[in-house]
C-alpha positions as CSV (number, residue, x, y, z in Angstrom):
1,M,93.5,106.2,190.4
2,I,90.9,107.7,192.5
3,N,86.7,109.0,191.9
4,A,86.5,112.0,193.3
5,T,82.8,114.0,194.6
6,K,82.4,117.7,195.9
7,E,82.4,116.0,199.1
8,T,86.1,114.3,198.5
9,F,88.0,117.1,196.5
10,Q,89.5,119.2,198.7
11,S,90.9,116.6,200.5
12,E,92.1,114.7,197.5
13,V,93.5,117.3,195.0
14,L,93.5,120.7,196.8
15,D,94.8,119.9,200.1
16,A,97.7,117.3,198.3
17,K,101.0,117.4,198.1
18,G,103.2,117.1,194.8
19,T,101.5,116.6,191.4
20,V,97.6,116.2,190.9
21,L,95.9,115.1,187.7
22,V,91.7,115.4,187.4
23,D,90.1,113.8,184.1
24,F,86.9,114.9,184.0
25,W,85.1,112.6,182.4
26,A,81.6,110.3,181.6
27,D,81.2,106.6,180.6
28,W,79.2,107.6,176.8
29,C,82.2,109.6,176.9
30,G,84.1,107.8,173.4
31,P,87.0,109.9,173.6
32,C,87.1,109.8,177.0
33,K,87.8,106.2,177.2
34,M,90.3,106.6,173.9
35,F,92.3,109.3,176.8
36,A,92.0,107.0,180.1
37,P,94.4,105.0,178.9
38,V,97.0,107.7,178.4
39,L,96.6,108.7,181.9
40,D,97.1,105.3,183.0
41,E,100.4,104.6,181.4
42,V,101.5,108.5,182.4
43,V,100.8,108.0,186.7
44,A,102.3,104.0,186.2
45,E,105.6,106.0,184.8
46,H,105.6,108.5,187.1
47,P,104.2,107.3,190.7
48,E,104.6,110.8,192.4
49,V,101.8,111.9,189.9
50,K,98.3,111.1,191.2
51,L,94.8,110.6,189.7
52,V,92.0,111.8,189.9
53,K,88.7,111.0,187.8
54,V,85.9,113.0,188.6
55,D,82.3,112.0,186.3
56,V,80.6,114.8,185.4
57,D,77.3,113.1,185.2
58,K,77.5,112.7,188.6
59,E,79.4,115.6,189.6
60,F,77.9,118.7,188.1
61,E,78.4,121.1,190.2
62,L,82.4,120.4,190.5
63,A,82.7,120.5,186.9
64,Q,80.6,123.8,186.7
65,S,82.8,124.8,189.0
66,Y,85.7,124.8,187.4
67,R,84.4,125.5,183.7
68,V,84.4,122.6,182.2
69,S,82.3,122.5,179.2
70,S,84.0,119.8,176.9
71,I,85.5,116.2,177.8
72,P,87.8,114.7,178.6
73,T,89.5,117.8,180.3
74,L,92.5,117.4,182.5
75,L,93.1,119.8,185.7
76,V,96.6,120.3,186.8
77,F,97.1,120.9,190.7
78,K,100.5,121.6,191.5
79,D,100.7,121.8,195.9
80,G,97.0,122.0,195.5
81,E,97.6,124.7,192.9
82,L,95.4,125.0,189.1
83,K,98.5,125.3,186.8
84,E,97.0,124.0,183.4
85,T,94.6,123.1,182.0
86,S,94.0,120.5,178.4
87,V,91.2,119.8,176.6
88,G,90.0,116.6,174.4
89,S,92.1,113.2,174.1
90,V,95.7,114.2,173.9
91,S,98.5,112.2,173.5
92,K,100.8,110.8,176.4
93,E,103.7,113.6,174.8
94,R,101.3,116.3,175.7
95,V,100.4,115.3,178.8
96,L,103.9,115.1,180.3
97,G,104.1,118.2,178.7
98,L,102.4,119.3,181.5
99,L,103.8,118.1,184.3
């Protein structure tokens, strides 16, 4: 798991090959804390998938640029291209379906 900033987002997500899950979250967000173990489980079972977390409190501009208005929000990038978006705490099956 990698914490991305607006400075590192390009290299960690947009320039990355393969699938990258980007979790927009905040420390105070209860549903985000409930969702985190689901994401950890998915990436543990799928080592080819990279998990990148973006703290919306620290990276407000980055969240705004992807129109994140509710958290948790999960963006799925494949070879640097945004393919899927999911808002809210969802099941492991839903995350796997996004892949």
